[in-house]
N, C-alpha and C positions, 0 to 999 in steps of 0.2 A: 772074648766072652763078656757080654754085658750083663751086669747084675743089678746094681742099684744106680744106674745112670741118672735117674730123676733127682737123686740127691745132689747132683752137680748143677741143677737148674737155678736160675736166679731166685725163683720162688722158695726153694728149699734152703738156700744160702742163709736165709734170715735166722735159721737155727744156730749157725755158727757165729753170726753177729751177736745174737743174744748171749751165747756162751762167752764170747769175748768180753762182753760188758761186765760179766761177773768175775771173770778170770784175769782181767788186764792188769790188776795190781799185785798178782802173784809174782814171786821171783822165778818160778818154774811152772810150766803147764804141761800136763801129760794128756794128750788126746788119744784115748784108747779106742781102737777100732776105726781109725781115720780112713776116709775113703776119698780119693781123688784130689782133694785140696785140703790144706791145713786151715785151722782157725786163723782168721786174718789178724795182722797187726801184733802178734805176740812174739817177742824177741826170743825168749828162752823156752822153746816149745819142743817137746818130744812127741812125735807122731808115731803111734804104734799102728802099722798098716799091714796086717797079716796077708792081705791079698796082693800086695806089692803094686798098688795103683799109683804111688807117688815116689818121686825121687827123694832122696835125703830124708827118708823115713826108716823106721825099724820094721823089717819084714819077718817078724817071728811072733812067738806067743808072748802073752803078758808075763809068764814065768821067766822066759828067756830075757825079756827086757829088764825085769826086776833084778835078776842076777847080775846083769852087765852094768846097769846105770843107777839103780837106786842108791847103792852105798855112797855115790859121789854127790847126791843132791842135798841141798840145804836151803833154809829160808822158808817162806811161805809157799806151799805147794798146792796147786789146784789141778783138778782132773775133769775132763770132759768125757762123758759117756753118752754120746748122742745115738739113740736107737741101737744100743749095743746088743751083740749076740756073742756068747762065749761058749767055746767047745774045748774038749781035751780033759784028760784026767788030771784033777787037782788044780786046774786053771781057775775055777771059780773061787776056791779057797785062797789062792794066791791074790786074786783080785780083792777079795774081802779084806785080807790082811793089809794090803796097800791102802785101801780106801779108809781103813780105821785110823791111819796115820797121816792123812792129808788135811789141809785146812778147809778147802772149798771143793765141793763137787757139784757139777752141772750134769744132772742125770735126766735123760729124755727117753720116753718110750712111745711107740706107735700104738694108739689105743685100739686099733682094729686088728692088731696082730697079737694073739693071745700069749704066745711064748715071751714076747717083749714085756707085756703087762705083768706076767707072773715073775719074771726075773727082776723086774723093777720093784715089785711088791716085796720080794724076798730080800733084796738088798736093803730096802728101807727098814725092814724088821731087824736086820743083822748088823747095822752100823749105828753108832750112837750120835750121829750128827743131827743138828736141829734143822728142821725144815724152815728156811727163811722165806721162801716164796714158791708158789705153784703157778705155772703159767700154762694156760690152755691155748693151744694153737690150732687153727684150721686152715690148712693151706689148699691152694687150688689143685684140682686134679691135673696130673701131668701124664701125658702119653709118651712113654719111652719104652724101648726094647728092654727086656729084662724082667726082674721081679716086679710084682704088683706094687703100685704106689699106696702108701698109707698116709693120708692127708690129716687125719686127727691125731694130734700129738699132745703129750703132757710133759712139761719140763719142771723138774724140782731143782731148787737152789738150796744146797745143804751146806751148813757150816759147823765145823767142830766147836764143841763148847757147851 
């Protein structure tokens, strides 16, 4: 089943490279909702891949990941939420609690997909991180099987403090 195959294209990989740029100095990076490929060049990365599209990643919910791995993490923690969508009872609250305690968040939404914009706006209201940068990205249209492509993106770089 093909879903978001366009996210694996060279054109859309730039999103992960930008996230890497802001997360590369973290001791630990958590890539929530990873799909197909991890963020490049990060040694201590946890990829939460609920659709099981990648080997060596966690194939469960954010709540399950938090229970299993969060107690063992230390140092500077960064999170990538690239075009995230979250489902399940209590999962959003667990995500919020996690985000309130990390150092850097790279948060991206698809501007043409209203649920993504709404969830991003809600997160921005409910965490106390400072917006360091806002990056508007317009990617070329990609023709792939699966869900529609959303080429207009906005990425927020948030830092605790």
